[in-house]
C-alpha positions as CSV (number, residue, x, y, z in Angstrom):
1,E,248.8,243.2,116.0
2,A,251.8,244.1,117.4
3,S,253.4,240.3,118.2
4,F,252.6,239.9,114.6
5,A,254.9,243.1,114.2
6,Q,257.6,241.6,116.2
7,H,257.7,238.0,114.4
8,V,257.8,240.5,110.6
9,A,260.9,242.3,112.3
10,V,262.2,238.7,112.8
11,A,261.6,237.3,109.5
12,R,263.0,240.9,107.6
13,T,266.4,240.4,109.6
14,F,267.3,237.3,110.0
15,G,265.8,236.0,106.7
16,P,263.6,236.6,104.7
17,Y,261.5,234.1,105.6
18,K,257.7,233.2,104.9
19,L,255.7,233.1,108.5
20,S,253.5,230.6,108.0
21,L,249.8,230.6,108.9
22,H,248.5,227.1,108.7
23,S,245.0,226.6,110.4
24,G,242.6,228.3,113.4
25,S,237.8,228.9,112.2
26,D,239.7,232.7,113.2
27,K,242.6,232.9,110.5
28,F,240.3,234.9,108.2
29,S,240.6,237.8,110.6
30,V,244.1,238.0,111.1
31,Y,244.5,237.2,107.8
32,P,244.4,241.8,106.6
33,I,247.2,242.2,109.6
34,A,249.5,239.8,107.4
35,A,248.4,241.3,104.5
36,Q,249.3,244.8,105.2
37,Q,252.3,244.0,107.6
38,A,253.8,241.1,105.9
39,G,253.7,241.0,102.5
40,D,255.3,238.4,100.9
41,L,256.2,237.3,103.4
42,V,253.7,235.0,104.5
43,H,252.7,231.6,103.4
44,L,249.2,230.5,103.4
45,K,249.1,226.4,104.1
46,T,245.4,224.9,102.4
47,A,245.6,221.3,102.1
48,G,243.4,220.3,105.0
49,T,241.1,223.3,104.3
50,S,241.4,221.8,100.5
51,Y,240.3,218.2,101.6
52,L,237.0,219.5,103.5
53,E,236.2,221.8,100.0
54,A,236.8,218.9,97.8
55,L,233.6,217.2,100.5
56,R,231.7,220.3,99.8
57,A,232.7,219.0,95.9
58,V,231.0,215.5,97.0
59,A,228.1,216.9,99.1
60,Q,226.9,218.4,95.8
61,I,227.6,215.5,93.4
62,D,226.7,212.9,95.3
63,P,225.2,213.5,98.8
64,G,224.6,209.0,99.1
65,L,228.5,209.2,99.6
66,F,229.1,212.5,101.1
67,R,226.5,210.4,104.2
68,Q,228.7,208.1,104.5
69,I,231.5,210.0,104.6
70,V,230.2,211.7,107.6
71,A,228.0,208.5,109.8
72,F,232.1,207.6,108.9
73,A,234.1,210.6,110.1
74,R,231.7,210.3,113.2
75,E,232.9,206.1,114.0
76,R,236.0,207.2,113.8
77,Y,237.3,210.9,115.0
78,D,237.5,209.6,119.0
79,A,240.1,207.6,117.8
80,D,241.8,209.4,114.7
81,R,241.2,212.8,117.2
82,A,244.2,210.8,120.1
83,T,246.9,212.4,117.7
84,Y,245.1,215.8,117.0
85,H,244.8,218.6,119.7
86,V,241.2,219.5,118.8
87,S,238.3,220.0,120.3
88,A,235.0,219.8,118.0
89,E,232.6,217.6,120.0
90,L,230.4,214.9,118.3
91,A,226.8,215.9,120.5
92,K,227.0,219.6,119.2
93,M,227.8,218.4,115.0
94,P,224.1,218.6,113.5
95,D,223.2,215.1,112.5
96,A,222.8,214.6,108.1
97,A,219.9,212.6,108.7
98,G,218.0,215.5,109.7
99,L,219.4,217.7,105.9
100,S,218.1,217.4,102.8
101,D,220.5,217.0,99.7
102,D,220.3,221.4,98.9
103,R,222.3,221.2,102.5
104,L,224.3,218.9,103.5
105,V,227.5,221.6,102.5
106,E,225.8,223.5,105.8
107,L,228.2,221.0,107.9
108,L,230.7,221.6,106.2
109,E,230.1,225.9,107.7
110,D,230.1,224.0,110.9
111,F,232.8,224.4,113.1
112,H,232.0,220.6,115.0
113,S,231.2,219.2,111.3
114,R,234.7,220.4,110.0
115,E,236.6,220.0,112.4
116,V,235.0,216.6,113.0
117,L,236.2,215.6,109.5
118,H,238.6,217.2,108.9
119,V,240.7,215.1,112.0
120,T,239.4,212.3,110.0
121,F,240.8,212.7,106.9
122,G,243.5,210.0,106.9
123,S,240.9,207.0,107.8
124,V,237.9,207.9,105.2
125,L,241.0,207.8,102.0
126,T,242.7,205.0,103.3
127,R,238.7,203.2,102.3
128,V,238.8,202.0,99.1
129,D,235.6,202.1,99.7
130,F,235.6,205.9,99.6
131,Y,238.2,207.4,98.2
132,Q,237.7,205.4,94.6
133,P,234.1,207.1,94.4
134,F,235.0,210.3,96.0
135,M,238.6,210.4,93.8
136,A,235.8,209.7,90.6
137,A,233.4,212.6,91.9
138,L,236.0,214.7,91.4
139,R,237.3,213.3,88.4
140,Q,234.2,212.9,86.3
141,N,232.8,216.9,87.8
142,E,236.1,218.9,87.8
143,E,234.1,221.7,86.8
144,T,232.5,221.9,89.8
145,Y,234.7,220.3,91.8
146,Y,237.3,223.8,90.6
147,Q,234.8,226.5,91.7
148,V,234.2,225.6,94.4
149,L,238.0,225.0,94.8
150,E,237.9,228.6,93.4
151,T,235.4,230.5,95.7
152,H,237.9,228.9,98.7
153,F,241.3,230.1,97.2
154,N,239.9,233.8,96.6
155,R,238.9,233.8,100.1
156,H,242.4,232.8,100.8
157,F,243.8,235.0,98.8
158,T,241.7,238.0,98.2
159,P,243.0,240.0,101.7
160,F,247.1,239.2,99.6
161,S,246.2,240.5,96.6
């Protein structure tokens, strides 16, 4: 808290400018401190996790496509992780084949799965055989997608409201 308070003081003195909270599985533990000390000086980055939430919707809408994406992400992870500082281990990632369709979303609650899926987003979305059905699933099921996004954004924004 003391360290964050120093950042807030600098932002107020030399700004105002935004303090950007970007990533990390523990970011939600920082949000109450950030909200209390910085208020409207906080910028929340959710772009990468928004992709993961789109995957959450796809897991509900088209489990077969989601399983294909997970399998491809596992294949691509070692190559794609070269440009990231990450620690997920494929061996610790649950096997999608062992999950029923209604339990696939559990992969998005697992640290290793989330990081593997996050890091490989570029490889997934640049493949036409994934991109087109992925986007079609979201477009054709907007309400499901919007509900997933609303839940996600509420989790991020509630501490600041």
